[in-house]
N, C-alpha and C positions, 0 to 999 in steps of 0.2 A: 685489616688492611683497607685503606680508603683510596679510591682513585676517582678522578674526575673524567666523566665520559665526554665524548664529543657532542655537545648539545648546543641548541640555540641559546640566544641571550635570555629568552624567557624561561629556559629550563637549565639554569646554571648550577643547580644544586648537585653536590657530589653524591655518588652512589657508593654506599658502604657494602663491601664484599665480605662474605664469610667463607673461610676455607675449611673443608672437611674432606674425609676420605670415603669413597664408595667403591667397593669391590677392588680395593688395593690401589685405586687411582685417586690422587689428590685433585680436588676440584674446587674452584672459587665461583660462588654465585651470589647474587644480591641478597642482602639480609631479608629474612621473611619468606624465602623460597621454600616451598614444600619439598620434602625428600623426593616424592614421585616426579616433580618437575625437574629437580636437579638431575635425577637419573636420566630423564629424557634428554637434557642438554648434554649429558655425557655419553649418550648413545646406548644406554642400558634400558632394556625393556622390563617393566614390572607389570604383571597382569592386574587388571582392575575391572570393576563393573560400575560401581557407584560414582567413581571419579569422573568429573567433566571440567575442563578448564574454565568454563563460563559460569559454573555453579559453585556455591560455597561448599567447602569440605564437609563430608558427612560421616565417613567411616562406617557406612552401613553394611557393605558386603563383606569386608574383612579379607578380600582376596589379595590385597596388595601388601600383606604382612612381610616385614623384613626384620633382620636382626640389627639392633642398634646398641652401640656402646658409647658412653659419655665420659669425659674426664671429670674426676671428682675435685674437691677443693685442693688436694695435693697434686693434682695433675695426673693421677692414675686413671687410665681408661678402663672403665668397668662396664660390662654388658648389662643391659636391662634384663630383668628376670624373664620377660616374655617377649615374643615378637611384637612389633608395633606396626600400626597402620601407616604406611608411608604417605597416604593422601591427606592426613590430618596433622602430621608432625613437621615442623619447619626445621631447617638445618641450623646447627649451632657450631661455634668454633671448636675444632678438635674432635667433633663427632666422627665416629667410625660406623659406616653402614655396610652390611653385607646382605645382598639380595639372594634370591634363590640360585643364582649362578655360582656363588662362593660359599653359601651357608647351607648345611644340611638341615639345620633347624628351620630356616626360612622356607626351604623347599618342602619340608614335611608339613609345615603349617599351611602353606598354600594348597598342597594336595589335600589336606584334611578339609579345608574350607570348600574346595571344589567338590569333594565327595559329598559334603552336606548339601550343597546346592543341587547336585544331581540326584540326590536320594529320592526326591519326589518329582523331579523334572521329567516330563513325558518324553519318550523316545519317538517323537513324531517329526523328526527333522525332514524327512522326505516331503511332508505336506505343510510344514511350517513356512510362513511367508519370510521368515528371517533366514531360512536355510540357505547356505552359500555365502552369506555376509554376516554371520552371527559371531560376535565375540565369545559367546559361551562355547560354541563349537570349537573355535580356534584355540581358546585357552584350555579347554578340556583336553585337547590333544597335546598342547605344549607344556601345560603345568598341572595336569591331572594324573590320576593313577591309571595304569593301563587296563585294570580290571575292576569291576564293581564288587563290593562285599554286601550289597543290599539285596536281600532275598524276599522281603515282604511285598505286599501289594502297594503300589504307588497311590498317593492321594489323588482324587479326581474331583472336579466340580462341573456343574452344568455350564455349558459354553455355547456361544459367547455371551458375555454381558455387554449390553449396549450402554456405554458411558454417554454416548450421544448417537444421533443418526449416523455420524461419520466415524466415530472412534469405538472400536470393539475391544473387549478385554477377555483374554483366556487366562483365568486366575492360576491354573496349575503350572503355567510357564513362568510366572512372576518369581523373581529372585529377591524381591524386596530391596532393590538398590535405591529406591526413592528418587531416581532421576526425574520421573514424571511429576511427582508431587513437589519436588524442589523447583523444577522449572515453573510450574504453575504458580507457586507462591513467590519465588524470587524474581523471575523474569517477567512473566505476564501479569502477575498480581491477581490471577484468577484461581482461587482455591477450589476448583471444581472437582478435584479428586483428592482423596486423603487416605492415609493408612488408617484402618479401623480394626478394633479388637487387638488381641495379642496372641502370641504363640502360633499354634497350628491354625487358628481361626483368623489370623491377620489377613486382611485383604484390602482392596481399594474400593471405596464407595463412589457413588455418582450423583448426578443432580436430580432435583425434583422436577419431573416432566411437566407439572402443571404450570410452571413459571413461563415456559416458552410456548405453551399450547402444542406440545410435541405431537399428540395424537391426531390433531387435526391439521398439521402443517401441510401446506401445499406449495409446490413450485410453480413456475410459470407454465410448465408443461403438464401439470396434473398432480394428483395425490402423491405423497411421498411414502414409499414402502418402508415399513418399520423393520429393522434388522431382526433376525431370528434370535431369541434368547431373552430371558428375564434378567432384571437388574435390581440390585438392592439400592435403597435410598441412602444418600449421603447423610450421615448422622450429624454433620455440621449444620445442615439445614440451608446451606448456601447454594444458589442456583448455578447450573452450568451455563455459561454465556461467554465462553472464550473464543476469540478470533485466532488463537494461536495453538489450538489443541493438537494440530497435526505434528507439531514439533516433538511432542512426547512420543509419537510413533517412531520418529527418526532417531531419537536418542535412546530409546529403549534398547538395552544390550541383548535382549532375548526377543522372542516372538510374542510377548504377552500383550502388547498393544498393536493393533493392526487397523488399517484404514478399510472401511466398508467397501469402497469402490475398487480397491486393488486386491483385496483378500482372495487368495486361491487362484489368482489369474496368471501368475508367471513365477518362474524361478529367477533369482537375480543374475545367474550366469547365462541366462537366455536373452538378457536385455543388452541393448546398445545405449550407452550414455553420452549425452551431449551437453556441454555447458551452455547456458543461455541467461537471459535477463527477463524478469517477470514484467508482464505487459499491463498489469491492472492498475498501478498507481505510479506516482512520479518519484518514488524512492529509488528505483533502479536496482532492486534486490537481485542478487545472484542466485540462480536456480540450476538444478540438474534435471534434464529431461531424459527419462528412461523409456525406450520404445522397442518394439519387436514387430518385425514384418510390416513396417510402415504404419504402425499404430502406437500412439503414445499410451502407455499403461500407468505411468505415475510421474509425479514431479517431486523433487526433493530440494531442500535448501542447499545452495552452494556455500562455500566458505569464502568470505570476503571480509576481513577484519575492519576495513574502513567504511563499509556500508552496512550490510545486514548481519555481520558476524556469521553466525550459523543458524539464524532464525528467519523464517518467513511467515506471512499470514496464511491462514487456511484458504483464503481466496486465491493467493498466489500458488498454493500447493495443489488445490483440488479443482479449481475452476479452469479447466482446459478443454473440456469436451465441446465448448462452443465452436471451436475451430473445425470440427468435423460434424457439425449438426446436419440433420437431414435437409435443411433449407440452404445448405451451402451452394453458392453460385459457382458452377464449374465451367460454364461455357458462355461466351458473349451472347447477349440477347438484344434483339432489335424489335421495335414496335411496328407491327404491320396490321392494318385494319383494326386498330385499337387494342390489339393483343401482342404480348411479347412472344417472340419465337426464337429458337436457337439460331445462331449464325456463326459463320467462320470469323476468325480474328480480322482477316483482310476486309471482309464486308462490313463488319461492325465498326472498324476504325475509319473506313471511308465514309460511312454514313455519319458517324460522330463528327468527323472533321468538317464535312459539308454542312451539317446542321449548326455547328459552332461558328463556322465562318459566316453563315447567314445571320445568326443571332448577333454576332459581333457588329455586323453592319446595321442591325435594326435595334439600336439602343445599347448594345454591349452584353457582356456575360458576367454574371456574378459567380464567385468561387467560394464555396464553403467546404473546406477540407476536413473539418472535425479535429478532435484531439487525440486520435489513436496513432498518428504517423510516427515513423522512425525519422531520424535526422535526415537521412538521405531522401526520403519521400518528401519531407517538409520543404527542403530546398528545391526539389523538382516542382512541387506545387507552386511555390513562390515564383520561380522562374517561368513556369508555364503561364501563370496569370499575367505577368508583366510583359513577357516577350511574345508568346503565341496568341494571347487574347488581348494584349494591349490595355490592361485595366489594373487599377488598384482596388477594385471592388473585391477584396479578398479578406476573409476573417475566419479564423479557426474556432472562435468562441461560440459553440453551439450550446449556450447556457446564458444565465444572467450576465450582462456585460454593460460597460459604460465607456464614455469618452475619457473620463478621469482615469479609469483603469488602463486604457490604451496608452495614455501619456505616462502613467506610472511605470508600465512595463517597458516603455521606450527609455525612460530615464533611469530606472533603478535595477532593471533585470537584464535587458538585452545587451550583449557584449560585455557583461561584467565578469565572465569566467567563473572559476570556482570561488564561491564566497563563503558563507557560513557552511560548515560541514557537520556531519553527524558527530564527529569527535568534539566539535565545539559545543554541541548541546550537552554532552556529558560533563564538560568542564565549566560551563557557564554558571555564574552565581545566580542568575535569574533568567527565565525565559517567559516572554509574554506572547500568548496566543490570541490572535484577533481574527475573527472570521474563519477559524480553523478548529475543528474537532479532530485532534491528531489520530486517535485510535480509529475513528471511522473513515477518515479521508486520507491518511498516510500512516498505515499501520506500523511500519518499522520505525518511523519517526517517534511514535509513541513509546516503543520499547527503549529507544536510546534516551528519551526524556526520563523514563522511569529509572534507567540505569544511573543517570546523573542525579536524580532525586534521592536514590538509595546509596549512592557512592560517596566518595570522599568530598566531592564538591557540594553535596547536599543542595543541589539545584532547586531553587524556589520557582515554581511554575504558577503563573497567573493567567487567567483566561477571561477575556471580555466576552460574555455570553449570557443568554437569558436564564440559564440554570446550570448548576454544578452537575455535570454528567458523571457517570460511573467511572469513565476514564480519568477525569480530572480528580476525582476522589482517590483513585488508586495511585495518583501521582502526589498525593498529599498537597494538591494544588489549592490555590485561592481564587475564588470567583469574584470577578469585578462585574456585578450584575448590570446588564444593559439590555433594553428592549431592542429588537431589530431596527436598524436605522439610526440608533443613537451612539454607535461606536465612536464616531468622531468626537462626541462630547467627552467621553472617557479619555480618549487619546490626547485631546487638547488639555484636559484637566491634569493629566499626568505630566505633560510637558511643562505646564506652569508650576506644578507643585515640586517636581524633581529639579527644576531649575531655580527653586527658591522663591518663586513668585507667590502672590496672594491669590487665592481662589475666590471666584465670585460666589455669592450666596447660593445660587442655583446649580453650582457644580456638583458632579457626583460625589458621593460620600468620601470624606478624607480620613475616615476611621481606620482604613486598611493600610498597613505599613507596606509601601511599595518601594522603599528606598533601595532595595537590592537591584532594581532596574537601572539605577544610576551607577552601579559599580562597573569597573572595567571588565569587559568580556560578556556583558549582558547581551541577550539576543531577542529580537522581535520577529516572530513568525506570523506572516499574514497569509490568509487563504484567499482563494478566488471569489468566495462569497462576499467579500467586501465591495465587489463591484456593484452590489445592490444597496450600498449604504453611502449616500452622497457625502463627500468630504472626508471619508475614512482613510483612503489612501494618502491624501494630502496630509492629514493629521498624523498618520503613521510616519511619514517622512519627517514631519516636524518633531515628533518625539525622538526619532533616531538622531536628529541634529542636536536636540537639546540635551540628550543624555550621553551621546557617544555610542549608544548601543548599535550593534550590527543588525541589519535588516535583511530578511530573506522571504521570498515569495514561494509558497508551497501549493501548487495547483493539484487537482485531484487526478487528472488523466496523465498517462505516461508520456504522451507526445506534446503536451502544451509548452513545456520549457523549450524544447527543440523548435517548435513552431514559432515562438517568439524570436529565437536566434535567427531563424530562417526568414523572418519578415512576413509571417502569415497574419498580418494586421493591416488595416486599410491605409494607415499613415506611416508604415514602418517597412524599411528594407532590411536585408540581412545585416547582422552586426550592430543593430540599434541605429542605423542610418535613417534619418527622417526623410520621408518622401518629398516634403516641400523644399528641401535643401538641394540646390542645383549641384553643389560639389559632391554631395552624397549620391545623387542620381548618376553623376558622371562616373564616380568610382565603380559603382555596380554595373552601369551600362557598358563601360569599357570591358569589364570582365566577362559580361554576358554577350558582348557584341551586338548590342541593340540600344536604341533610344527608348528610355523608359517614360511612361506617362507621368506627368508632373502634378496632376491634381490628386490630392488625397481621396481615397475611395470611401465607399459606404461600409458601415459595419454590418453585422449579421442582421440586425433588425432593419436597417436601411435596405439591404439587399432583398430581403423578403418583401418589404413594402414596395420596392421598385418592381419586383416580379408581379406582385398583385395588381399594380397600377398599369403595367405594360411599359414602364420606363426602361426596363431591361428586357432583352430579347431571349435570354436563356440563362442556364445555370449549370455549373459542374459541382457535384457534391460527392463527398467520400466519408464514410464512417459517421454519418449523421443520423441520430435517432430523433425523429421529430418530437417525440414525447418528452425529450430532455429540454427542449426550447421553452423559454418563458411563456410563450403563447402557442402551443402546438396547433390549435385550431386555425390560427391565422397562417401558420406555416403551411398547413395542408391546403388551405384555400389559395395561398400564393402559388403553390406548384400546380394546383388544379387550374387556376386562372391562366397560368403560363401555357398549359396544354391546350386549353380552350381557345386561346388567342393565336395558336399556331407557333408558339415559342418552342424552344428546344432544351431538353434536360438530359444531361449525361450523369450517370452514377457509377462510381468506382466502389465496389463493395465485396466483402467476403461472403455475406449471407443476404438473403432476401429481407428487405425492410419496407417500411412505408414509402421510402424514397424510390426504391427500385420498382414498386408498383406504379409509380407515376412517371418513371423515366422513359425517354425515347430510346436510349441505348444504355445497356448495363454492361460494364466491363468488369469481369471478375479479377480480384487481386488476391495475392497470397496472404494467408494468416502468418503470424510471427513464427510458428513452428516450421514453416516451409520456406523461409527466406532468411537471408543474412541482413544485418542492419545494426543500427545503434539507437539507443534512447539517451536523451540528455536529461539527467535527473535534476531534481530541484536544487541540489547543491551547485549545479553547473558542471558536473562530472559526466563525461561521455562514456556510456556503457555499451560496448559492442558485443555482438553475439553472432553466431553462425547458424546456418540452417540445420535443424535437427533431422528433418526428413527430406529425402529427395523428392522433388516435385517439379512438374512442368508449369505450375502456377507462377504468375508474374507479379513482382512487387509493384507498388504504385509508381515508383520512379521510372521503371522500364515501360509500363503502359503509357505514362505521360510522354516519355521520350518518343515512342513510336507515333503517338497521336500528334505530337508537335511536329514530327517530320511530315505528316500529312498536311500540316498547316504551313510548311516551309520553314520551320525553325529547328535548330539543333540544340537540344537541352543538355547534351553531353552527360547523359545519365543512363546509357544503355546497359551498364553493368554496375555492380556495387563499387568496384575499383574506380571506374570512370566517374561515378557519382561523388565519391570521396574527393577526387581531384578537383571536380567542379566546385565543391564546397570550399576547398582551400583557397580558391580565387577570391572569395568574398567574405571569408570567415573573420578577418581582423575586425576589432572593435572600432566604432566610430570615434574619432578624436576631435570632431568639430563641435559646434554649439549644441548643447543638450536641449532636449525638449523640456518645456516648462510644464509642470504639473499644476493644473488649476482645478479647484474643487468644483464638482458638479453643483448645480443649483440646489441649495438646501431647502427641501420642502418642509412645510409646517407639519408638526406631528399630527397624525390622524386623530380626529375626535372620536373617541370610543363611546358608542351609544349603548343602551341597554341590550344585553344579550350578545354583545360583540367583544372581540378581542383582536389584538395584533398577532398576525401569523409569524411564527418562527419555524424554520425548516432547514434541514440539510440531509444529504444522503447518508444512509447507513452503509457500512462496508459490505454487508450481505443484504441484497435487496432484489428487486425484480429486473435488474439490468441484464442486457443480452449477453454480457460476458460471463454470466453464471448459468446460462441455459444448458439443460441436459445433465446437470450435476444434482441429482435428486437428494443424495445423502447430505451434501453441503447445504442445500436449501432447507433441510430440516433443522439446521442449527441457527437459521436467521432469526433475528428478533422480530416478534410480531408487532405490527403497527399499533401505536398508542397515541392518544391525544394527551399530552402532558400540560398540566396547569397547576398553579400554586393553590394552596389551601384556601386563601381568600377568594381567588378567582373561581374556584370550583364551588365554593359556598354561594357566590353571587349567581352562578348558573343553576344552583340547586342540584349539583352533581356530586355523587359520592365516588370514592375510589373503586374502580372496577365497573362502574356503570357505563352503559353504551351511550355515546353522544354522536350527534351529527354535526359536522363542521361544514358550513356551506357558504357560497357566494352566489351572486346572480347567475354565474356560469354553470354551477353544479355543486355536488356535495360528496363527502366521504363519511362513512359511519364506522367508528372504531371504539374500542373500550377507552375509558379515561384513566389516567394515572395521576393521582394527586402527588405532587412532587415538592419536596422541601427545597429551600434555597432557590426559589424561582421567582422571577420578576412578576409582579401582579399585572393583570390585564393582558397577558400573553398566553397563547396556546401554541404548543409545538407539535408538529407532525413530521414523520419521516417523508422525505421528498419523493422517493420513488420505490416504495415497497409494494409487495403484492396487496392489492386491495386499497392502496393509498398512493395514487399517482397525483401529487398535488398540482403540478402544472397542468396536467391533462384534465383532471376532474374539477379542479377549482378555478383554473385559469388565473391563479394568483402566485405571488412570490413573497419572500420574506419582507415584512413591513406592511403588507396589505391588511385590510380589515376583513375579518371573517365573522360569521354568526355561529354561535354554539347553541345547540338545542339538545337537552337530555332526552334519551329514548327509553331508558330502563336499566335494569341490572343485568350485567353480562354473565353473572355466575348462576 
């Protein structure tokens, strides 16, 4: 039977249905549906362990056995000789299926499988982390025998085995369902665990600890304690280096895999669960926060098919202890006689308001809100700057930034609504990554790209980068080799070639087939790092125009997209309205009940320079790590100069930072777990969440609301509901004249001298960032810092693979092991931007595209 479903014009293909009978009920499902899925649609429960809707069928556990009968050539329905695994067999016309509910044979088969699984399974449910939420417990009661016939001694193993510092394995609990190994191979592409040996000796292996320097791993808070237990080496020889290993704990149907941080800490039925959104990147992944007695004990992946499906990164899963770190600021602080002292909210707000009012009259106040803000906070910061402080000197970009990037964000991002989606990435014929390492900077984006590359679309992934990363390799991607700062050349060359034009003789290589980028549905994903490459954003817009490809901007921080929408840029108002346009200012001014400043403001670099020179009388900062800025030393000097000159600095922070050390008033704000809010993810989708823990801590928008009242301004942001209503007043997109994106001045390529190279750098997902503080087990799985260089570059420096090298500038140096890397641009050295022992901005005072000197030191081994 064929029917046409109610689909859009782009999905007009008919759906072929197959009719069969299950437990006496006739059911019609799409062709190719597995029996176990058809049973779910009919409301029939079939027990299973290995089956998972996002993993390929395996038939490993055999718990889902059902009785199946099929019509023969004459139409006679004949039963198959043995029960069949319903998780691997698809429905067929005329098929008759009997589950355990209607078939004694199926029921006996399932009970027999359960008996075999429990034969060696330990009876340690009271102490097992899975106890209370265990499919094995539940199905042993519903589909197992009431009594055991096993009288011998159960098999035991030494426990636990440390698969990593974060993931521990109790082998005797494992039922060999292969969910963990299938996830690692199919979803993450990290074969860091695998079934080894056969029969009673079959078990899961693990990584070679020498690869990551496990024994000497250190977190920002000190040495990492190694979990108790010995581990066998993975016979595949492949290293453990997965950012998604925690998902294996969640999908394990028994208690075989556990997280080191949560192990033996609580029973599931003692926990209170709250739905939330992860705060570590711009993907907006759904998570579940489990807490007890006001303390978060674990985080799990939430189910959201349109965003993260059922997966999250290990950073989203395990990095939550930063919100309750010992240096948490819990009470307002004011500076008196050069020292910060606790103060009441009333006193601190009065002092802050008086100081900001004075600074406003003596040059003005710069506003640096950082990229951690919720949407509600971002709008409050934007309104506070324009109405309470009367300035456009506001910029959330505490990283490398440029005027070209600000124009690009105003033109192509702000007010654009939901654009490219995760679903689009799966269906795209091709995706081009520019200035973006998806696995490191947007973990779930990488998983969706891999799903597209492995799925029906066979998405072709291209990356303009200095070398082919491991993530790109696992996407079966194609490297378009480019030294930092030359991305615009590649983009311009692609625009010309894909539009049918002739390439100049010095254009990047045309040997690579990039024609898929011109196909309908192709996507270009650009990262925030392009701000350091003059002309790249302009060229990306040109490529999108030439090919018809859809363009999306993927920042690293969770609050950056919302900040763009809220106008946290010096020349941008909410909804993409340009500050310089009188009609745009009038729209926002009427909504806010104030006359807005007309002159575009200073960017982050300009604000810091003005603080250093005395052109600004003060600053308000929130969520700013000075070490993340392109020139941390200059930023520190700017704030110190402001203090010495009698200026005024206010800091809104969750924890003590270098900014709070220099602030005149510190106002504590609530971390995400203690407040409600929304993040605007890179798709343009608003991701709302509630407060998981009750707390008296105040969110940014409420603190700013009360501070603005002290300055005589009503921000209309006293509560989350009021803040939402205030956002609605200015949320509509700008319909006037669009900002023109003009390329920054293209600098001449640096002249590389003897012993020098061009620096390439970006942040790794697990690094020395403050968002991972206090999670020592997770820190043990971070990649150690390496200096990557091509074979020819290494030979030029006289460096061998594994040798220690010092990368230096006149500002300073870092010393790390070298990694000779294939498929890497010559004359380039790559360093992790902010890893332990390798803080590039701080140590070198350099950014991508700058020249560095490389000096061999010796052999690291």
